[in-house]
C-alpha positions as CSV (number, residue, x, y, z in Angstrom):
1,M,-40.0,-61.5,3.8
2,K,-41.3,-59.5,0.9
3,K,-39.9,-56.0,0.4
4,I,-42.3,-53.2,-0.2
5,K,-41.3,-50.1,-2.1
6,L,-42.9,-46.9,-1.2
7,K,-43.6,-44.5,-4.0
8,T,-43.6,-40.8,-3.3
9,K,-45.6,-38.4,-5.3
10,N,-43.7,-35.3,-6.3
11,N,-46.8,-33.2,-6.3
12,V,-46.1,-31.5,-9.7
13,P,-49.3,-30.0,-11.0
14,D,-50.7,-30.9,-14.4
15,K,-51.6,-27.3,-15.1
16,I,-50.0,-24.0,-14.3
17,I,-50.6,-20.4,-15.3
18,G,-48.4,-18.8,-17.9
19,I,-48.1,-15.0,-17.5
20,S,-47.1,-12.5,-20.2
21,S,-45.9,-9.1,-18.8
22,L,-43.6,-6.2,-19.8
23,H,-43.0,-5.5,-16.1
24,N,-40.2,-6.9,-13.9
25,D,-40.6,-9.8,-11.4
26,F,-41.2,-7.6,-8.3
27,Q,-44.0,-5.6,-10.0
28,V,-45.7,-8.8,-11.2
29,A,-45.4,-10.4,-7.7
30,W,-46.8,-7.2,-6.1
31,S,-49.7,-7.2,-8.5
32,I,-50.6,-10.8,-7.9
33,N,-50.3,-10.3,-4.2
34,K,-52.8,-7.5,-4.3
35,L,-55.2,-9.4,-6.6
36,L,-55.2,-12.7,-4.8
37,K,-54.5,-11.4,-1.3
38,I,-51.4,-13.5,-0.8
39,N,-47.8,-12.6,0.1
40,L,-45.4,-13.8,-2.6
41,T,-41.9,-13.0,-1.3
42,K,-38.5,-13.4,-3.1
43,T,-36.6,-16.6,-2.3
44,K,-33.3,-17.9,-3.5
45,D,-33.0,-17.9,-7.3
46,F,-33.5,-21.1,-9.2
47,I,-30.1,-21.9,-10.8
48,Y,-30.5,-24.0,-14.0
49,T,-28.1,-25.1,-16.7
50,N,-25.1,-22.9,-17.4
51,N,-25.5,-21.2,-14.0
52,I,-28.3,-19.0,-15.1
53,N,-30.5,-17.6,-12.3
54,F,-34.3,-17.5,-12.6
55,S,-36.2,-15.6,-9.9
56,I,-38.7,-17.4,-7.6
57,F,-41.3,-15.9,-5.3
58,K,-43.2,-18.1,-2.9
59,D,-46.0,-17.9,-0.4
60,I,-47.8,-20.5,1.8
61,D,-51.2,-19.3,3.0
62,S,-53.1,-20.3,6.1
63,E,-54.9,-23.1,4.3
64,E,-51.5,-24.7,3.3
65,N,-51.8,-23.6,-0.4
66,T,-48.3,-23.1,-1.8
67,Y,-47.9,-20.5,-4.6
68,Y,-44.8,-19.9,-6.7
69,L,-44.0,-17.2,-9.3
70,L,-41.1,-18.4,-11.4
71,S,-39.4,-16.3,-14.1
72,N,-39.2,-18.0,-17.5
73,K,-36.6,-15.5,-18.8
74,S,-33.2,-14.4,-17.5
75,K,-30.4,-12.4,-19.2
76,G,-31.5,-13.6,-22.7
77,S,-32.0,-17.2,-21.6
78,I,-35.3,-19.0,-21.5
79,L,-36.1,-21.7,-18.9
80,S,-38.7,-23.5,-21.0
81,S,-38.3,-22.8,-24.7
82,K,-41.6,-24.4,-25.5
83,F,-43.2,-21.4,-23.8
84,K,-40.9,-18.7,-25.1
85,N,-43.7,-16.1,-25.2
86,I,-44.4,-16.6,-21.5
87,D,-42.5,-14.4,-19.0
88,F,-43.5,-16.0,-15.8
89,F,-45.1,-19.3,-14.5
90,F,-47.6,-19.1,-11.6
91,I,-47.7,-22.5,-9.9
92,L,-50.2,-23.7,-7.3
93,K,-49.2,-26.7,-5.3
94,T,-51.1,-28.6,-2.6
95,G,-54.2,-26.5,-3.0
96,N,-57.8,-27.1,-3.8
97,L,-58.2,-23.8,-5.4
98,N,-59.6,-23.5,-8.9
99,I,-56.7,-22.6,-11.2
100,E,-59.1,-21.3,-13.9
101,E,-60.5,-18.8,-11.5
102,L,-56.9,-17.8,-10.4
103,S,-56.0,-17.2,-14.0
104,S,-59.1,-15.1,-14.6
105,S,-58.2,-13.0,-11.5
106,I,-54.6,-12.5,-12.6
107,N,-55.9,-11.2,-16.0
108,N,-57.4,-8.2,-14.1
109,S,-54.0,-6.8,-13.3
110,N,-52.6,-3.7,-15.1
111,F,-49.2,-5.2,-14.8
112,I,-50.1,-8.4,-16.7
113,N,-50.8,-8.5,-20.5
114,G,-52.4,-12.0,-20.2
115,S,-52.5,-15.2,-18.3
116,F,-52.9,-18.6,-19.9
117,L,-53.6,-22.1,-18.5
118,L,-50.7,-24.4,-19.6
119,L,-50.3,-28.1,-19.5
120,V,-47.0,-28.9,-17.8
121,E,-44.7,-30.5,-20.3
122,T,-41.8,-32.9,-19.6
123,N,-39.1,-30.2,-19.1
124,L,-41.2,-28.2,-16.7
125,K,-42.2,-31.3,-14.8
126,R,-38.5,-32.0,-14.3
127,I,-37.8,-28.4,-13.2
128,L,-40.8,-28.4,-10.8
129,S,-39.4,-31.6,-9.2
130,Y,-36.3,-29.7,-8.0
131,P,-36.0,-29.1,-4.2
132,Q,-36.8,-25.4,-4.6
133,F,-40.4,-26.3,-5.4
134,S,-40.9,-28.8,-2.5
135,E,-43.6,-28.3,0.1
136,I,-41.2,-27.8,2.9
137,G,-39.0,-24.7,3.3
């Protein structure tokens, strides 16, 4: 009997929004919540190499869109050095929303200096494959 291997898709997006801000993670999350009418809430920190914690906020809306706000900087360390000028990553998974429109909306915040569409590079793809960014939980 022939064996069939099932391949699973990790659902890592090709594009995410990079956010530049002088404000802390709670202020940025609050601002995005107001603008997009979502409810990002603090979850367990993402612990990466050398036991450095990066904050994560998450929301799942009624249409099953999953949003994440991930800090790129923590205590002098950078999660993705390719994007060293980016303070936060805003990630949309499982949704059919227009990421360009979301980026434009986020730019309207007084707490955000700018938002930029980013292609997800190899290191970020690996990071976004971690269990903290799964659809469940």
